[in-house]
C-alpha positions as a Markdown table, in Angstrom:
| # | Residue | x | y | z |
|---|---|---|---|---|
| 1 | Met | 111.8 | 113.1 | 153.6 |
| 2 | Lys | 115.5 | 112.8 | 153.0 |
| 3 | Ile | 116.2 | 110.4 | 150.1 |
| 4 | Phe | 119.9 | 110.9 | 149.7 |
| 5 | Ser | 121.1 | 111.8 | 153.2 |
| 6 | Asp | 121.9 | 110.0 | 156.5 |
| 7 | Lys | 120.3 | 110.8 | 159.9 |
| 8 | Cys | 123.0 | 113.4 | 160.6 |
| 9 | Gly | 122.0 | 115.4 | 157.5 |
| 10 | Gly | 125.1 | 114.5 | 155.4 |
| 11 | Ala | 125.2 | 112.7 | 152.1 |
| 12 | Leu | 125.4 | 109.0 | 152.2 |
| 13 | Pro | 129.0 | 107.8 | 151.4 |
| 14 | Asn | 128.1 | 105.9 | 148.2 |
| 15 | Thr | 125.4 | 108.3 | 146.9 |
| 16 | Ile | 126.1 | 110.1 | 143.7 |
| 17 | Ser | 125.4 | 113.8 | 144.4 |
| 18 | Ser | 125.9 | 115.2 | 140.9 |
| 19 | Ile | 125.5 | 113.9 | 137.4 |
| 20 | Ile | 126.8 | 115.4 | 134.1 |
| 21 | Gly | 124.1 | 114.2 | 131.7 |
| 22 | Gln | 124.6 | 112.6 | 128.3 |
| 23 | Asp | 123.4 | 115.8 | 126.6 |
| 24 | Met | 125.9 | 118.0 | 128.5 |
| 25 | Thr | 129.4 | 119.2 | 127.6 |
| 26 | Val | 131.4 | 120.9 | 130.3 |
| 27 | Val | 134.5 | 122.9 | 129.4 |
| 28 | Gly | 136.7 | 123.9 | 132.4 |
| 29 | Asp | 138.2 | 122.5 | 135.5 |
| 30 | Leu | 135.9 | 121.0 | 138.2 |
| 31 | Thr | 136.6 | 120.6 | 142.0 |
| 32 | Phe | 134.2 | 118.5 | 144.1 |
| 33 | Lys | 134.0 | 117.0 | 147.6 |
| 34 | Ser | 131.4 | 114.4 | 146.8 |
| 35 | Lys | 130.7 | 111.6 | 144.3 |
| 36 | Ile | 129.9 | 112.7 | 140.8 |
| 37 | Gln | 129.0 | 110.7 | 137.7 |
| 38 | Ile | 129.9 | 111.7 | 134.2 |
| 39 | Asp | 127.5 | 110.5 | 131.5 |
| 40 | Gly | 128.4 | 113.3 | 129.1 |
| 41 | Met | 131.6 | 115.0 | 128.1 |
| 42 | Ile | 134.1 | 117.0 | 130.2 |
| 43 | Gln | 137.1 | 118.9 | 128.7 |
| 44 | Gly | 139.1 | 120.0 | 131.8 |
| 45 | Asn | 140.8 | 118.7 | 134.9 |
| 46 | Leu | 138.9 | 117.1 | 137.8 |
| 47 | Thr | 139.9 | 117.2 | 141.4 |
| 48 | Gly | 137.7 | 115.6 | 144.1 |
| 49 | Thr | 136.7 | 112.7 | 146.2 |
| 50 | Ser | 134.9 | 110.1 | 144.1 |
| 51 | Leu | 134.2 | 109.9 | 140.4 |
| 52 | Val | 132.3 | 107.5 | 138.1 |
| 53 | Val | 132.6 | 107.7 | 134.3 |
| 54 | Ser | 129.7 | 105.8 | 132.8 |
| 55 | Glu | 129.8 | 104.0 | 129.4 |
| 56 | Thr | 128.6 | 107.2 | 127.7 |
| 57 | Gly | 131.0 | 109.4 | 129.7 |
| 58 | Arg | 134.1 | 111.0 | 128.2 |
| 59 | Leu | 136.8 | 113.0 | 129.9 |
| 60 | Ile | 139.6 | 114.9 | 128.3 |
| 61 | Gly | 141.8 | 116.1 | 131.1 |
| 62 | Asn | 143.7 | 115.1 | 134.2 |
| 63 | Val | 142.1 | 113.5 | 137.2 |
| 64 | Leu | 143.1 | 113.8 | 140.9 |
| 65 | Thr | 140.7 | 111.8 | 143.1 |
| 66 | Glu | 140.5 | 109.3 | 145.9 |
| 67 | Ser | 138.3 | 106.8 | 144.0 |
| 68 | Leu | 137.5 | 106.4 | 140.2 |
| 69 | Val | 135.3 | 103.8 | 138.5 |
| 70 | Cys | 135.7 | 104.0 | 134.7 |
| 71 | Tyr | 133.2 | 102.5 | 132.3 |
| 72 | Gly | 133.7 | 105.1 | 129.6 |
| 73 | Gln | 136.8 | 106.9 | 128.1 |
| 74 | Ile | 139.4 | 109.1 | 129.8 |
| 75 | Asp | 142.2 | 110.8 | 127.8 |
| 76 | Gly | 144.6 | 112.3 | 130.4 |
| 77 | Asp | 146.8 | 111.6 | 133.4 |
| 78 | Leu | 145.3 | 110.1 | 136.5 |
| 79 | Thr | 146.5 | 110.3 | 140.1 |
| 80 | Val | 144.0 | 108.1 | 142.0 |
| 81 | Gly | 143.9 | 106.3 | 145.3 |
| 82 | Lys | 141.7 | 103.4 | 144.0 |
| 83 | Leu | 141.1 | 102.8 | 140.3 |
| 84 | Phe | 138.5 | 100.4 | 138.9 |
| 85 | Leu | 138.7 | 100.0 | 135.1 |
| 86 | Lys | 135.6 | 98.1 | 133.9 |
| 87 | Lys | 135.4 | 96.0 | 130.7 |
| 88 | Thr | 133.9 | 98.9 | 128.7 |
| 89 | Gly | 136.4 | 101.4 | 130.0 |
| 90 | Val | 139.3 | 103.0 | 128.1 |
| 91 | Ile | 142.1 | 105.1 | 129.7 |
| 92 | Asn | 144.7 | 106.8 | 127.6 |
| 93 | Gly | 147.4 | 108.4 | 129.7 |
| 94 | Arg | 149.7 | 108.0 | 132.7 |
| 95 | Val | 148.2 | 106.4 | 135.8 |
| 96 | Glu | 149.4 | 106.7 | 139.4 |
| 97 | Thr | 147.4 | 104.6 | 141.9 |
| 98 | Ser | 147.8 | 102.7 | 145.1 |
| 99 | Glu | 145.1 | 100.2 | 144.1 |
| 100 | Leu | 144.3 | 99.0 | 140.5 |
| 101 | Ser | 141.6 | 96.7 | 139.3 |
| 102 | Val | 141.1 | 96.0 | 135.6 |
| 103 | Glu | 138.3 | 93.8 | 134.3 |
| 104 | Ser | 138.9 | 91.6 | 131.3 |
| 105 | Gly | 138.3 | 93.8 | 128.3 |
| 106 | Gly | 139.3 | 97.1 | 130.0 |
| 107 | Cys | 141.8 | 99.0 | 128.0 |
| 108 | Leu | 144.7 | 101.0 | 129.6 |
| 109 | Asn | 147.1 | 102.6 | 127.2 |
| 110 | Gly | 150.0 | 104.4 | 128.9 |
| 111 | Glu | 152.4 | 104.2 | 131.9 |
| 112 | Ile | 151.3 | 102.8 | 135.2 |
| 113 | Lys | 153.0 | 103.7 | 138.4 |
| 114 | Ser | 152.2 | 102.4 | 141.9 |
| 115 | Leu | 151.8 | 104.8 | 144.7 |
| 116 | Gly | 152.7 | 101.9 | 147.0 |
| 117 | Gln | 150.7 | 99.6 | 149.2 |
| 118 | Gly | 149.1 | 101.2 | 152.2 |
| 119 | Thr | 149.8 | 104.7 | 150.9 |
| 120 | Glu | 147.3 | 107.0 | 152.5 |
| 121 | Phe | 145.7 | 109.0 | 149.7 |
| 122 | Gln | 143.5 | 112.0 | 150.4 |
| 123 | Val | 142.6 | 114.8 | 148.1 |
| 124 | Leu | 142.2 | 118.0 | 150.0 |
| 125 | Pro | 140.2 | 120.8 | 148.4 |
| 126 | Gly | 142.4 | 123.8 | 147.5 |
| 127 | Val | 145.6 | 121.7 | 147.5 |
| 128 | Arg | 147.0 | 120.7 | 144.2 |
| 129 | Arg | 149.2 | 117.6 | 144.0 |
| 130 | Thr | 151.4 | 117.1 | 141.0 |
| 131 | Ala | 151.3 | 113.8 | 139.1 |
| 132 | Thr | 155.0 | 114.0 | 138.6 |
| 133 | Pro | 157.0 | 112.6 | 141.6 |
| 134 | Pro | 159.8 | 114.8 | 143.0 |
| 135 | Gln | 163.2 | 114.2 | 141.4 |
| 136 | Gln | 165.5 | 111.9 | 143.4 |
| 137 | Pro | 169.1 | 112.8 | 144.0 |
| 138 | Gly | 171.2 | 111.5 | 141.1 |
| 139 | Asp | 168.3 | 111.5 | 138.6 |
| 140 | Thr | 169.0 | 113.1 | 135.3 |
| 141 | Thr | 166.3 | 114.6 | 133.2 |
| 142 | Ala | 166.0 | 116.8 | 130.1 |
| 143 | Ala | 165.8 | 119.8 | 132.4 |
| 144 | Asp | 169.3 | 119.1 | 133.6 |
| 145 | Ser | 170.7 | 119.5 | 130.1 |
């Protein structure tokens, strides 16, 4: 009996395939192609498809993902296609997203940048995207000094 898969043998699209439990602490970067849930603590960068940070979840690091639902706390920079910050969620850091939803009570401390309406956002395994946009002609930065 296949509880968490469809008729073709693949994981169902909204099924959480991995959980970092409340009693777990993970130190290091994680890359994933499925939907994971963090109930414990992660110190490292995450790159993947879909992420849920529960109320007990804590992440210290940067996130690159297509979808993120945050009920817990994230300290780091986010590049996310769709971001859902729930009333118990706290995000401290720079956020780049094409869709943002914040429930009343959700706390977002930092800079917010829109990736633009209709921006196709897909995280490909093995391909790292930078959260810093390319410099435009005429821009001046500290690196130019």
